[in-house]
C-alpha positions as CSV (number, residue, x, y, z in Angstrom):
1,M,10.7,4.4,-56.4
2,I,7.1,3.3,-55.6
3,N,8.4,0.5,-53.4
4,T,10.6,2.9,-51.5
5,T,7.6,5.2,-50.9
6,R,5.5,2.3,-49.7
7,Q,8.2,1.2,-47.4
8,T,8.6,4.7,-46.0
9,F,4.8,5.0,-45.5
10,L,4.6,1.6,-43.9
11,S,7.5,2.4,-41.5
12,I,5.8,5.7,-40.5
13,A,2.5,4.0,-40.0
14,L,4.0,1.3,-37.8
15,L,5.9,3.9,-35.8
16,I,2.7,5.8,-35.2
17,V,0.8,2.7,-34.1
18,G,3.7,1.7,-31.9
19,L,3.8,5.1,-30.2
20,G,0.1,4.9,-29.6
21,T,0.5,1.6,-27.8
22,V,3.3,3.0,-25.7
23,I,1.3,6.1,-24.8
24,T,-1.8,4.1,-23.9
25,T,0.3,1.8,-21.7
26,V,1.9,4.8,-19.9
27,K,-1.6,6.3,-19.3
28,T,-2.8,2.9,-17.9
29,V,0.1,2.7,-15.5
30,R,-0.5,6.2,-14.2
31,A,-4.2,5.5,-13.7
32,Q,-3.4,2.5,-11.5
33,S,-1.5,4.2,-8.7
34,D,-0.7,2.3,-5.5
35,P,-3.9,2.3,-3.5
36,F,-2.0,2.0,-0.2
37,T,0.0,5.2,-0.9
38,D,-3.2,6.9,-2.1
39,F,-5.0,6.0,1.1
40,F,-2.0,7.1,3.2
41,N,-1.8,10.5,1.5
42,K,-5.5,11.3,0.8
43,D,-7.3,9.7,3.6
44,C,-5.4,8.5,6.6
45,V,-2.9,11.3,7.3
46,P,-5.4,14.2,6.6
47,E,-8.1,12.5,8.8
48,A,-5.7,11.9,11.6
49,Q,-4.6,15.5,11.5
50,K,-8.2,16.7,11.6
51,S,-8.5,14.6,14.8
52,G,-5.8,16.8,16.4
53,L,-2.6,14.8,15.7
54,T,0.5,16.5,14.4
55,K,1.6,15.5,10.9
56,E,4.4,13.4,12.3
57,E,2.1,11.6,14.7
58,A,-0.4,11.1,11.9
59,Q,2.3,9.7,9.6
60,K,3.5,7.3,12.3
61,G,0.0,5.9,12.9
62,C,-0.8,5.7,9.2
63,T,2.5,4.0,8.3
64,C,1.7,1.3,10.9
65,T,-1.9,1.1,9.6
66,V,-0.8,0.8,5.9
67,N,1.8,-1.9,6.8
68,S,-0.9,-3.9,8.5
69,L,-3.2,-3.5,5.6
70,K,-0.5,-4.6,3.1
71,N,-0.1,-7.8,5.1
72,K,-3.7,-8.6,4.7
73,Y,-4.8,-7.3,1.2
74,T,-3.5,-7.4,-2.3
75,S,-3.4,-4.1,-4.1
76,N,-6.5,-5.0,-6.1
77,D,-8.5,-6.1,-3.0
78,F,-7.4,-3.0,-1.1
79,R,-8.3,-0.8,-4.1
80,N,-11.9,-2.3,-4.0
81,L,-12.1,-1.7,-0.2
82,L,-10.9,1.9,-0.6
83,T,-13.4,2.6,-3.3
84,K,-16.2,1.3,-1.0
85,Y,-14.8,3.4,1.9
86,R,-14.8,6.5,-0.2
87,G,-18.3,5.8,-1.3
88,G,-19.5,5.8,2.3
89,D,-19.7,2.1,2.9
90,A,-20.0,1.6,6.7
91,K,-18.5,-1.9,6.7
92,A,-15.4,-0.6,4.7
93,K,-15.0,2.2,7.2
94,Q,-15.2,-0.2,10.1
95,T,-12.6,-2.5,8.5
96,L,-10.1,0.3,7.9
97,T,-10.8,1.7,11.4
98,S,-10.1,-1.6,13.0
99,Y,-6.7,-1.8,11.3
100,G,-5.8,1.6,12.5
101,Q,-7.0,1.2,16.0
102,T,-4.0,-0.6,17.4
103,C,-1.6,1.6,15.6
104,F,-3.1,4.9,16.7
105,D,-3.5,3.5,20.3
106,Q,0.3,3.2,20.3
107,V,0.7,6.7,18.9
108,L,-1.6,8.1,21.6
109,E,0.2,6.1,24.3
110,D,3.5,7.6,23.2
111,I,2.0,11.1,23.5
112,L,0.5,10.5,26.9
113,F,3.6,8.8,28.4
114,E,6.2,10.9,26.7
115,N,9.1,11.7,29.1
């Protein structure tokens, strides 16, 4: 009877520890969202719309920009750049702006020369 009680207690303890590990892992995964998507949704599109572009135009320019950034940066490197940008770092802002320049020039050209 005592061995059965110990086994039951041990099983419950292991289950609780196992669930804690799973819950911690899930929280960690959620905390590490994709920095490119985060930039697209929280920075690029809203800023482009503030500049006078429609949502569709902003999304087009930002999609191009993010694709260019993905070709250059790993997720971790871009996350670091984005953190600097959001912290007001002028060099980070210049870097992100330079990647968006060509993309948004094309969007503006499409607007100007639309038939």
